[in-house]
LUMVEX-809180 format. One line per field, with one value per atom (N, C-alpha, C): chain; residue number from 1; residue in three letters; x, y, z; atom name. Coordinates in Angstrom, 1 decimal, always signed. Layout:
! LUMVEX-809180
kette = A | ... .
nr = NUM | ... .
rest = ALA | ... .
x = X | ... .
y = Y | ... .
z = Z | ... .
atom = CA | ... .
This chain:
! LUMVEX-809180
kette = A | A | A | A | A | A | A | A | A | A | A | A | A | A | A | A | A | A | A | A | A | A | A | A | A | A | A | A | A | A | A | A | A | A | A | A | A | A | A | A | A | A | A | A | A | A | A | A | A | A | A | A | A | A | A | A | A | A | A | A | A | A | A | A | A | A | A | A | A | A | A | A | A | A | A | A | A | A | A | A | A | A | A | A | A | A | A | A | A | A | A | A | A | A | A | A | A | A | A | A | A | A | A | A | A | A | A | A | A | A | A | A | A | A | A | A | A | A | A | A | A | A | A | A | A | A | A | A | A | A | A | A | A | A | A | A | A | A | A | A | A | A | A | A | A | A | A | A | A | A | A | A | A | A | A | A | A | A | A | A | A | A | A | A | A | A | A | A | A | A | A | A | A | A | A | A | A | A | A | A | A | A | A | A | A | A | A | A | A | A | A | A | A | A | A | A | A | A | A | A | A | A | A | A | A | A | A | A | A | A | A | A | A | A | A | A | A | A | A | A | A | A | A | A | A | A | A | A | A | A | A | A | A | A | A | A | A | A | A | A | A | A | A | A | A | A | A | A | A | A | A | A | A | A | A | A | A | A | A | A | A | A | A | A | A | A | A | A | A | A | A | A | A | A | A | A | A | A | A | A | A | A | A | A | A | A | A | A | A | A | A | A | A | A | A | A | A | A | A | A | A | A | A | A | A | A | A | A | A | A | A | A | A | A | A | A | A | A | A | A | A | A | A | A | A | A | A | A | A | A | A | A | A | A | A | A | A | A | A | A | A | A | A | A | A | A | A | A | A | A | A | A | A | A | A | A | A | A | A | A | A | A | A | A | A | A | A | A | A | A | A | A | A | A | A | A | A | A | A | A | A | A | A | A | A | A | A | A | A | A .
nr = 1 | 1 | 1 | 2 | 2 | 2 | 3 | 3 | 3 | 4 | 4 | 4 | 5 | 5 | 5 | 6 | 6 | 6 | 7 | 7 | 7 | 8 | 8 | 8 | 9 | 9 | 9 | 10 | 10 | 10 | 11 | 11 | 11 | 12 | 12 | 12 | 13 | 13 | 13 | 14 | 14 | 14 | 15 | 15 | 15 | 16 | 16 | 16 | 17 | 17 | 17 | 18 | 18 | 18 | 19 | 19 | 19 | 20 | 20 | 20 | 21 | 21 | 21 | 22 | 22 | 22 | 23 | 23 | 23 | 24 | 24 | 24 | 25 | 25 | 25 | 26 | 26 | 26 | 27 | 27 | 27 | 28 | 28 | 28 | 29 | 29 | 29 | 30 | 30 | 30 | 31 | 31 | 31 | 32 | 32 | 32 | 33 | 33 | 33 | 34 | 34 | 34 | 35 | 35 | 35 | 36 | 36 | 36 | 37 | 37 | 37 | 38 | 38 | 38 | 39 | 39 | 39 | 40 | 40 | 40 | 41 | 41 | 41 | 42 | 42 | 42 | 43 | 43 | 43 | 44 | 44 | 44 | 45 | 45 | 45 | 46 | 46 | 46 | 47 | 47 | 47 | 48 | 48 | 48 | 49 | 49 | 49 | 50 | 50 | 50 | 51 | 51 | 51 | 52 | 52 | 52 | 53 | 53 | 53 | 54 | 54 | 54 | 55 | 55 | 55 | 56 | 56 | 56 | 57 | 57 | 57 | 58 | 58 | 58 | 59 | 59 | 59 | 60 | 60 | 60 | 61 | 61 | 61 | 62 | 62 | 62 | 63 | 63 | 63 | 64 | 64 | 64 | 65 | 65 | 65 | 66 | 66 | 66 | 67 | 67 | 67 | 68 | 68 | 68 | 69 | 69 | 69 | 70 | 70 | 70 | 71 | 71 | 71 | 72 | 72 | 72 | 73 | 73 | 73 | 74 | 74 | 74 | 75 | 75 | 75 | 76 | 76 | 76 | 77 | 77 | 77 | 78 | 78 | 78 | 79 | 79 | 79 | 80 | 80 | 80 | 81 | 81 | 81 | 82 | 82 | 82 | 83 | 83 | 83 | 84 | 84 | 84 | 85 | 85 | 85 | 86 | 86 | 86 | 87 | 87 | 87 | 88 | 88 | 88 | 89 | 89 | 89 | 90 | 90 | 90 | 91 | 91 | 91 | 92 | 92 | 92 | 93 | 93 | 93 | 94 | 94 | 94 | 95 | 95 | 95 | 96 | 96 | 96 | 97 | 97 | 97 | 98 | 98 | 98 | 99 | 99 | 99 | 100 | 100 | 100 | 101 | 101 | 101 | 102 | 102 | 102 | 103 | 103 | 103 | 104 | 104 | 104 | 105 | 105 | 105 | 106 | 106 | 106 | 107 | 107 | 107 | 108 | 108 | 108 | 109 | 109 | 109 | 110 | 110 | 110 | 111 | 111 | 111 | 112 | 112 | 112 | 113 | 113 | 113 | 114 | 114 | 114 | 115 | 115 | 115 | 116 | 116 | 116 | 117 | 117 | 117 | 118 | 118 | 118 | 119 | 119 | 119 | 120 | 120 | 120 | 121 | 121 | 121 | 122 | 122 | 122 | 123 | 123 | 123 | 124 | 124 | 124 | 125 | 125 | 125 | 126 | 126 | 126 | 127 | 127 | 127 | 128 | 128 | 128 | 129 | 129 | 129 | 130 | 130 | 130 .
rest = MET | MET | MET | LEU | LEU | LEU | ILE | ILE | ILE | GLY | GLY | GLY | GLU | GLU | GLU | LEU | LEU | LEU | ALA | ALA | ALA | GLU | GLU | GLU | ARG | ARG | ARG | VAL | VAL | VAL | GLY | GLY | GLY | THR | THR | THR | SER | SER | SER | THR | THR | THR | ARG | ARG | ARG | THR | THR | THR | LEU | LEU | LEU | ARG | ARG | ARG | TYR | TYR | TYR | TYR | TYR | TYR | GLU | GLU | GLU | ALA | ALA | ALA | GLN | GLN | GLN | GLY | GLY | GLY | LEU | LEU | LEU | VAL | VAL | VAL | ARG | ARG | ARG | ALA | ALA | ALA | GLN | GLN | GLN | ARG | ARG | ARG | SER | SER | SER | ALA | ALA | ALA | ASN | ASN | ASN | GLY | GLY | GLY | TYR | TYR | TYR | ARG | ARG | ARG | VAL | VAL | VAL | TYR | TYR | TYR | ASP | ASP | ASP | GLU | GLU | GLU | ALA | ALA | ALA | GLU | GLU | GLU | LEU | LEU | LEU | ARG | ARG | ARG | VAL | VAL | VAL | VAL | VAL | VAL | ARG | ARG | ARG | GLU | GLU | GLU | ILE | ILE | ILE | ARG | ARG | ARG | ALA | ALA | ALA | LEU | LEU | LEU | LEU | LEU | LEU | ASP | ASP | ASP | VAL | VAL | VAL | GLY | GLY | GLY | PHE | PHE | PHE | ALA | ALA | ALA | LEU | LEU | LEU | ASP | ASP | ASP | ASP | ASP | ASP | VAL | VAL | VAL | ARG | ARG | ARG | PRO | PRO | PRO | PHE | PHE | PHE | VAL | VAL | VAL | ALA | ALA | ALA | CYS | CYS | CYS | LEU | LEU | LEU | ARG | ARG | ARG | ALA | ALA | ALA | GLY | GLY | GLY | ASN | ASN | ASN | THR | THR | THR | SER | SER | SER | GLY | GLY | GLY | ASP | ASP | ASP | VAL | VAL | VAL | CYS | CYS | CYS | PRO | PRO | PRO | ASP | ASP | ASP | SER | SER | SER | VAL | VAL | VAL | LEU | LEU | LEU | VAL | VAL | VAL | LEU | LEU | LEU | ARG | ARG | ARG | ARG | ARG | ARG | LYS | LYS | LYS | LEU | LEU | LEU | ALA | ALA | ALA | GLU | GLU | GLU | VAL | VAL | VAL | ASP | ASP | ASP | ASP | ASP | ASP | TYR | TYR | TYR | LEU | LEU | LEU | ASP | ASP | ASP | ARG | ARG | ARG | LEU | LEU | LEU | GLY | GLY | GLY | ALA | ALA | ALA | VAL | VAL | VAL | ARG | ARG | ARG | GLN | GLN | GLN | GLN | GLN | GLN | LEU | LEU | LEU | HIS | HIS | HIS | THR | THR | THR | GLN | GLN | GLN | LEU | LEU | LEU | THR | THR | THR | HIS | HIS | HIS | ALA | ALA | ALA | ILE | ILE | ILE | ALA | ALA | ALA | HIS | HIS | HIS | ARG | ARG | ARG | GLU | GLU | GLU | GLU | GLU | GLU | THR | THR | THR | CYS | CYS | CYS | PRO | PRO | PRO | ARG | ARG | ARG | LYS | LYS | LYS | ARG | ARG | ARG | THR | THR | THR | SER | SER | SER | ALA | ALA | ALA | ARG | ARG | ARG .
x = +71.8 | +72.4 | +72.7 | +72.7 | +73.1 | +74.6 | +75.0 | +76.4 | +77.2 | +76.7 | +77.5 | +77.7 | +76.7 | +76.9 | +77.9 | +77.8 | +78.8 | +80.2 | +80.4 | +81.7 | +82.2 | +81.4 | +81.8 | +82.2 | +81.4 | +81.7 | +83.0 | +83.3 | +84.6 | +85.8 | +85.5 | +86.6 | +87.1 | +86.2 | +86.6 | +85.6 | +85.7 | +84.9 | +83.8 | +82.7 | +81.6 | +82.1 | +83.1 | +83.7 | +84.3 | +85.1 | +85.8 | +84.7 | +83.7 | +82.6 | +82.0 | +81.8 | +81.2 | +82.2 | +83.5 | +84.5 | +84.5 | +84.4 | +84.4 | +83.1 | +82.0 | +80.8 | +81.0 | +81.6 | +81.9 | +82.8 | +83.7 | +84.6 | +83.9 | +82.7 | +82.0 | +82.3 | +82.9 | +83.3 | +82.2 | +81.5 | +80.5 | +79.2 | +78.1 | +76.8 | +75.9 | +75.2 | +74.2 | +72.8 | +71.8 | +70.4 | +70.1 | +69.0 | +68.6 | +67.2 | +67.1 | +65.8 | +64.9 | +63.6 | +62.6 | +63.1 | +63.8 | +64.3 | +65.6 | +66.2 | +67.5 | +68.7 | +68.5 | +69.7 | +70.3 | +71.6 | +72.2 | +72.0 | +71.6 | +71.4 | +72.2 | +72.9 | +73.8 | +73.3 | +73.5 | +73.2 | +74.5 | +74.4 | +75.5 | +76.6 | +76.2 | +77.1 | +78.1 | +77.7 | +78.6 | +79.6 | +79.2 | +80.1 | +81.3 | +81.0 | +82.1 | +82.9 | +82.3 | +83.0 | +84.0 | +83.5 | +84.3 | +85.4 | +85.2 | +86.3 | +87.4 | +86.9 | +87.9 | +88.7 | +88.1 | +88.8 | +89.8 | +89.3 | +90.2 | +91.4 | +91.2 | +92.3 | +93.3 | +92.9 | +93.8 | +94.5 | +93.8 | +94.5 | +95.5 | +95.2 | +96.1 | +97.5 | +97.5 | +98.7 | +99.4 | +98.9 | +99.6 | +99.0 | +97.8 | +97.2 | +96.6 | +96.6 | +96.0 | +94.5 | +93.7 | +92.3 | +91.9 | +92.6 | +92.3 | +92.5 | +93.5 | +93.9 | +92.8 | +92.0 | +90.9 | +89.7 | +89.5 | +88.3 | +88.0 | +89.0 | +88.8 | +88.3 | +88.8 | +88.4 | +86.9 | +86.6 | +85.2 | +84.3 | +84.7 | +83.8 | +83.7 | +84.8 | +84.7 | +83.7 | +83.7 | +82.8 | +81.3 | +81.2 | +79.8 | +79.3 | +80.2 | +79.8 | +79.4 | +79.4 | +78.9 | +80.0 | +81.2 | +82.3 | +82.5 | +82.9 | +83.1 | +84.4 | +85.3 | +86.5 | +86.7 | +87.3 | +87.6 | +88.8 | +89.6 | +90.8 | +90.8 | +89.7 | +89.6 | +89.4 | +89.1 | +88.8 | +90.1 | +90.1 | +91.3 | +91.9 | +91.0 | +91.5 | +92.2 | +91.6 | +92.2 | +93.6 | +93.6 | +94.9 | +96.0 | +95.6 | +96.6 | +97.1 | +96.2 | +96.6 | +97.5 | +97.2 | +98.0 | +99.4 | +99.5 | +100.8 | +101.6 | +101.0 | +101.7 | +102.2 | +101.3 | +101.7 | +102.8 | +102.8 | +103.9 | +105.2 | +105.1 | +106.3 | +106.9 | +106.0 | +106.4 | +107.1 | +106.6 | +107.1 | +108.5 | +108.6 | +109.8 | +110.9 | +110.5 | +111.5 | +111.9 | +111.0 | +111.3 | +112.3 | +112.0 | +112.9 | +114.3 | +114.4 | +115.7 | +116.4 | +115.7 | +116.4 | +116.8 | +116.0 | +116.3 | +117.5 | +117.6 | +118.7 | +120.0 | +119.9 | +121.1 | +121.6 | +120.6 | +121.0 | +121.6 | +121.0 | +121.5 | +123.0 | +123.2 | +124.5 | +125.5 | +125.1 | +126.0 | +126.4 | +125.4 | +125.6 | +126.5 | +126.2 | +127.1 | +128.5 | +128.7 | +130.1 | +130.8 | +130.0 | +130.6 | +130.9 | +130.1 | +130.3 | +131.5 | +131.6 | +132.8 | +134.1 | +134.0 | +135.2 | +135.6 | +134.6 | +134.8 | +135.4 | +134.9 | +135.5 | +136.9 | +137.2 | +138.5 | +139.5 | +139.1 | +140.1 | +140.0 | +139.3 | +139.2 | +140.5 | +140.8 | +142.1 | +141.9 | +143.0 | +143.0 | +142.9 | +143.3 | +143.3 | +141.9 | +140.9 | +139.6 | +139.2 | +138.7 | +138.4 | +137.3 | +137.5 | +136.5 | +136.0 | +134.8 | +134.2 | +134.9 | +135.3 | +135.9 | +134.8 | +134.8 | +133.9 | +134.6 | +134.0 | +134.6 | +134.2 | +135.2 | +134.9 | +134.7 | +133.6 | +133.3 | +132.6 .
y = +57.6 | +56.6 | +57.3 | +56.5 | +57.0 | +57.1 | +57.7 | +58.0 | +56.8 | +55.7 | +54.5 | +53.8 | +53.9 | +53.3 | +54.1 | +55.4 | +56.3 | +56.0 | +55.9 | +55.6 | +54.3 | +53.3 | +52.0 | +52.0 | +52.7 | +52.7 | +53.5 | +54.5 | +55.2 | +54.8 | +53.9 | +53.3 | +54.3 | +55.0 | +55.9 | +55.7 | +56.6 | +56.4 | +57.5 | +57.2 | +58.2 | +59.5 | +59.3 | +60.5 | +61.4 | +60.8 | +61.6 | +62.3 | +61.6 | +62.3 | +63.4 | +63.3 | +64.4 | +65.6 | +65.3 | +66.3 | +67.0 | +66.3 | +66.9 | +67.8 | +67.3 | +68.1 | +69.4 | +69.3 | +70.5 | +71.5 | +71.0 | +71.8 | +72.4 | +72.0 | +72.5 | +71.8 | +70.7 | +70.0 | +69.0 | +68.4 | +67.4 | +68.0 | +67.7 | +68.1 | +67.0 | +67.0 | +66.0 | +66.6 | +65.9 | +66.3 | +65.6 | +66.1 | +65.5 | +64.9 | +63.7 | +63.0 | +63.5 | +63.1 | +63.5 | +63.1 | +62.0 | +61.6 | +62.2 | +63.0 | +63.7 | +63.0 | +61.9 | +61.1 | +61.9 | +61.8 | +62.4 | +61.5 | +62.1 | +61.3 | +62.0 | +61.1 | +61.6 | +61.1 | +61.9 | +61.4 | +60.9 | +60.4 | +59.9 | +60.9 | +62.2 | +63.3 | +63.4 | +63.2 | +63.2 | +62.1 | +61.0 | +59.8 | +60.2 | +60.9 | +61.3 | +62.4 | +63.3 | +64.4 | +63.7 | +62.8 | +62.2 | +61.4 | +60.7 | +60.0 | +60.9 | +62.1 | +63.1 | +63.6 | +63.9 | +64.4 | +63.3 | +62.1 | +61.0 | +60.8 | +60.9 | +60.7 | +61.8 | +63.0 | +64.2 | +64.1 | +63.8 | +63.7 | +62.5 | +61.4 | +60.3 | +60.6 | +61.6 | +62.0 | +63.2 | +63.6 | +64.7 | +66.1 | +66.2 | +67.6 | +67.8 | +69.1 | +69.5 | +69.7 | +69.6 | +69.8 | +71.1 | +72.2 | +73.4 | +73.4 | +72.6 | +72.5 | +71.8 | +71.0 | +70.2 | +71.1 | +72.2 | +73.0 | +73.3 | +73.8 | +74.1 | +72.9 | +71.7 | +70.5 | +70.2 | +70.3 | +70.1 | +71.1 | +72.3 | +73.4 | +73.1 | +72.6 | +72.3 | +71.1 | +70.1 | +69.0 | +69.5 | +70.4 | +70.9 | +71.8 | +72.4 | +73.2 | +72.4 | +71.0 | +70.2 | +69.5 | +69.8 | +69.2 | +67.7 | +67.0 | +65.5 | +65.2 | +66.2 | +66.0 | +67.3 | +67.1 | +68.2 | +69.0 | +68.5 | +69.2 | +70.1 | +70.3 | +71.0 | +72.5 | +73.0 | +74.4 | +75.2 | +76.4 | +77.2 | +77.2 | +77.3 | +77.3 | +75.9 | +74.9 | +73.5 | +73.4 | +74.0 | +74.0 | +74.7 | +75.9 | +76.6 | +75.8 | +75.1 | +74.2 | +73.1 | +72.5 | +71.5 | +72.0 | +73.2 | +73.8 | +74.1 | +74.6 | +74.9 | +73.6 | +72.6 | +71.3 | +70.7 | +70.7 | +70.2 | +70.9 | +72.2 | +73.0 | +72.6 | +72.3 | +71.9 | +70.5 | +69.6 | +68.3 | +68.4 | +69.2 | +69.4 | +69.9 | +70.9 | +71.5 | +70.4 | +69.6 | +68.5 | +67.5 | +67.2 | +66.2 | +66.8 | +68.1 | +68.8 | +68.7 | +69.0 | +68.9 | +67.4 | +66.5 | +65.1 | +64.7 | +65.2 | +64.9 | +65.4 | +66.6 | +67.2 | +66.4 | +66.0 | +65.1 | +63.8 | +63.2 | +62.0 | +62.2 | +63.2 | +63.5 | +63.7 | +64.4 | +64.6 | +63.3 | +62.4 | +61.1 | +60.2 | +60.3 | +59.5 | +59.9 | +61.3 | +61.8 | +61.4 | +61.5 | +61.2 | +59.7 | +58.8 | +57.4 | +57.1 | +57.6 | +57.4 | +57.8 | +59.0 | +59.5 | +58.5 | +58.1 | +57.2 | +55.9 | +55.3 | +54.0 | +54.2 | +55.3 | +55.5 | +55.8 | +56.3 | +56.8 | +56.0 | +54.9 | +54.1 | +53.5 | +53.4 | +52.8 | +51.4 | +50.7 | +49.2 | +49.1 | +50.1 | +50.0 | +50.1 | +50.4 | +50.5 | +49.1 | +49.2 | +48.0 | +47.2 | +45.9 | +45.0 | +44.1 | +43.7 | +42.7 | +41.4 | +40.8 | +39.4 | +38.4 | +37.4 | +36.3 | +35.2 | +34.7 | +33.5 | +32.2 | +31.4 | +30.1 | +29.1 | +28.9 | +27.9 | +26.7 .
z = +151.1 | +152.0 | +153.3 | +154.3 | +155.7 | +155.8 | +156.9 | +157.1 | +157.2 | +157.8 | +157.9 | +156.6 | +155.7 | +154.3 | +153.5 | +153.6 | +152.9 | +153.4 | +154.7 | +155.3 | +154.8 | +154.8 | +154.3 | +152.8 | +152.0 | +150.6 | +150.2 | +151.0 | +150.7 | +151.6 | +152.5 | +153.4 | +154.4 | +155.1 | +156.1 | +157.3 | +158.3 | +159.5 | +159.4 | +160.2 | +160.3 | +161.0 | +161.9 | +162.6 | +161.5 | +160.6 | +159.6 | +158.7 | +158.3 | +157.5 | +158.3 | +159.5 | +160.3 | +160.4 | +160.4 | +160.4 | +159.1 | +158.0 | +156.7 | +156.6 | +157.1 | +157.1 | +157.9 | +159.1 | +159.9 | +159.2 | +158.4 | +157.6 | +156.3 | +156.1 | +154.9 | +153.6 | +153.7 | +152.5 | +152.0 | +153.0 | +152.7 | +153.1 | +152.3 | +152.6 | +152.9 | +154.0 | +154.3 | +154.4 | +154.0 | +154.2 | +155.6 | +156.2 | +157.4 | +157.2 | +157.6 | +157.5 | +158.6 | +158.6 | +159.6 | +161.0 | +161.1 | +162.5 | +162.8 | +161.9 | +162.2 | +161.7 | +161.1 | +160.5 | +159.3 | +159.2 | +158.0 | +156.8 | +155.7 | +154.5 | +153.4 | +152.6 | +151.6 | +150.3 | +149.2 | +147.9 | +147.2 | +146.0 | +145.2 | +145.0 | +144.8 | +144.6 | +145.7 | +146.9 | +148.1 | +148.1 | +147.6 | +147.4 | +146.6 | +145.5 | +144.6 | +145.2 | +146.0 | +146.7 | +147.7 | +148.5 | +149.5 | +148.9 | +147.8 | +147.2 | +146.7 | +146.2 | +145.7 | +146.9 | +148.0 | +149.2 | +149.7 | +149.8 | +150.2 | +149.3 | +148.0 | +147.1 | +147.2 | +147.4 | +147.5 | +148.8 | +149.9 | +151.2 | +151.2 | +150.5 | +150.4 | +149.7 | +148.8 | +148.2 | +148.8 | +150.0 | +150.7 | +150.7 | +150.1 | +150.1 | +151.5 | +151.9 | +153.2 | +152.9 | +154.0 | +153.9 | +153.2 | +153.5 | +152.8 | +151.4 | +151.0 | +149.5 | +148.7 | +149.4 | +148.8 | +148.4 | +149.0 | +148.8 | +147.4 | +146.6 | +145.2 | +144.4 | +144.7 | +144.0 | +144.3 | +145.5 | +145.9 | +145.2 | +145.2 | +144.6 | +143.1 | +142.5 | +141.1 | +140.8 | +141.6 | +141.5 | +141.7 | +142.7 | +143.0 | +141.8 | +141.1 | +139.9 | +138.7 | +138.9 | +137.8 | +136.9 | +137.3 | +136.5 | +136.8 | +135.8 | +136.0 | +136.8 | +136.9 | +137.7 | +138.5 | +139.7 | +140.5 | +140.2 | +139.2 | +138.9 | +137.6 | +137.1 | +135.8 | +136.0 | +137.1 | +137.4 | +137.6 | +137.3 | +137.5 | +138.9 | +139.9 | +141.3 | +141.6 | +141.1 | +141.3 | +140.6 | +139.4 | +138.7 | +139.5 | +140.1 | +140.9 | +142.0 | +142.7 | +143.8 | +143.3 | +142.2 | +141.6 | +141.3 | +140.7 | +140.4 | +141.6 | +142.6 | +143.9 | +144.6 | +144.6 | +145.2 | +144.4 | +143.1 | +142.3 | +142.6 | +142.7 | +143.0 | +144.4 | +145.4 | +146.7 | +146.6 | +145.8 | +145.7 | +145.0 | +143.9 | +143.2 | +144.2 | +145.0 | +146.0 | +147.0 | +147.4 | +148.4 | +147.7 | +146.5 | +145.8 | +145.6 | +145.3 | +145.2 | +146.5 | +147.6 | +148.9 | +149.2 | +148.9 | +149.1 | +148.2 | +147.0 | +146.1 | +146.7 | +147.3 | +147.9 | +149.1 | +149.9 | +151.1 | +150.6 | +149.6 | +149.0 | +148.5 | +147.8 | +147.3 | +148.4 | +149.5 | +150.6 | +151.3 | +151.5 | +152.1 | +151.2 | +149.9 | +149.0 | +149.1 | +149.1 | +149.1 | +150.5 | +151.5 | +152.9 | +152.9 | +152.4 | +152.4 | +151.5 | +150.4 | +149.5 | +150.2 | +150.8 | +151.5 | +152.7 | +153.4 | +154.6 | +154.1 | +153.0 | +152.5 | +152.0 | +151.3 | +150.8 | +151.9 | +153.0 | +154.0 | +155.3 | +155.3 | +156.5 | +156.9 | +158.1 | +158.5 | +158.9 | +158.7 | +159.1 | +160.6 | +161.3 | +162.7 | +163.4 | +162.6 | +163.1 | +163.8 | +165.0 | +165.7 | +164.9 | +164.9 | +164.3 | +165.3 | +165.2 | +166.1 | +165.9 | +167.0 | +166.9 | +167.2 | +166.5 | +166.7 | +167.4 | +168.4 | +169.0 | +168.4 | +168.2 | +167.6 | +168.7 | +169.2 | +170.2 | +169.7 .
atom = N | CA | C | N | CA | C | N | CA | C | N | CA | C | N | CA | C | N | CA | C | N | CA | C | N | CA | C | N | CA | C | N | CA | C | N | CA | C | N | CA | C | N | CA | C | N | CA | C | N | CA | C | N | CA | C | N | CA | C | N | CA | C | N | CA | C | N | CA | C | N | CA | C | N | CA | C | N | CA | C | N | CA | C | N | CA | C | N | CA | C | N | CA | C | N | CA | C | N | CA | C | N | CA | C | N | CA | C | N | CA | C | N | CA | C | N | CA | C | N | CA | C | N | CA | C | N | CA | C | N | CA | C | N | CA | C | N | CA | C | N | CA | C | N | CA | C | N | CA | C | N | CA | C | N | CA | C | N | CA | C | N | CA | C | N | CA | C | N | CA | C | N | CA | C | N | CA | C | N | CA | C | N | CA | C | N | CA | C | N | CA | C | N | CA | C | N | CA | C | N | CA | C | N | CA | C | N | CA | C | N | CA | C | N | CA | C | N | CA | C | N | CA | C | N | CA | C | N | CA | C | N | CA | C | N | CA | C | N | CA | C | N | CA | C | N | CA | C | N | CA | C | N | CA | C | N | CA | C | N | CA | C | N | CA | C | N | CA | C | N | CA | C | N | CA | C | N | CA | C | N | CA | C | N | CA | C | N | CA | C | N | CA | C | N | CA | C | N | CA | C | N | CA | C | N | CA | C | N | CA | C | N | CA | C | N | CA | C | N | CA | C | N | CA | C | N | CA | C | N | CA | C | N | CA | C | N | CA | C | N | CA | C | N | CA | C | N | CA | C | N | CA | C | N | CA | C | N | CA | C | N | CA | C | N | CA | C | N | CA | C | N | CA | C | N | CA | C | N | CA | C | N | CA | C | N | CA | C | N | CA | C | N | CA | C | N | CA | C | N | CA | C | N | CA | C | N | CA | C | N | CA | C | N | CA | C | N | CA | C | N | CA | C | N | CA | C | N | CA | C | N | CA | C | N | CA | C | N | CA | C | N | CA | C | N | CA | C | N | CA | C | N | CA | C .
């Protein structure tokens, strides 16, 4: 398939596919007239790349998954290097959730304190009855 068809099938732009190719993630054959031609295997590779990027992986993190697919595996996450990336990413997400939990707790405590200690003298908006 040509680059436009691949882009349409995976829901991305031709510019993005060229970028992936420049990064060594996607492989294109060249036709006699110089057009990029992709086989079905590249469709699977680009779908894997897009899925990983959509959940927050960096482009460099995607490389082991692509290599795993290129090695003939049915999934890009079954190889040891991919598993390492998954473990690292999970640890990052867990850390982020812990930090968010701490922020949430701080905000909850501050709100509870504010409600318990608010003064009746706080100015309130007056509405005019016209």
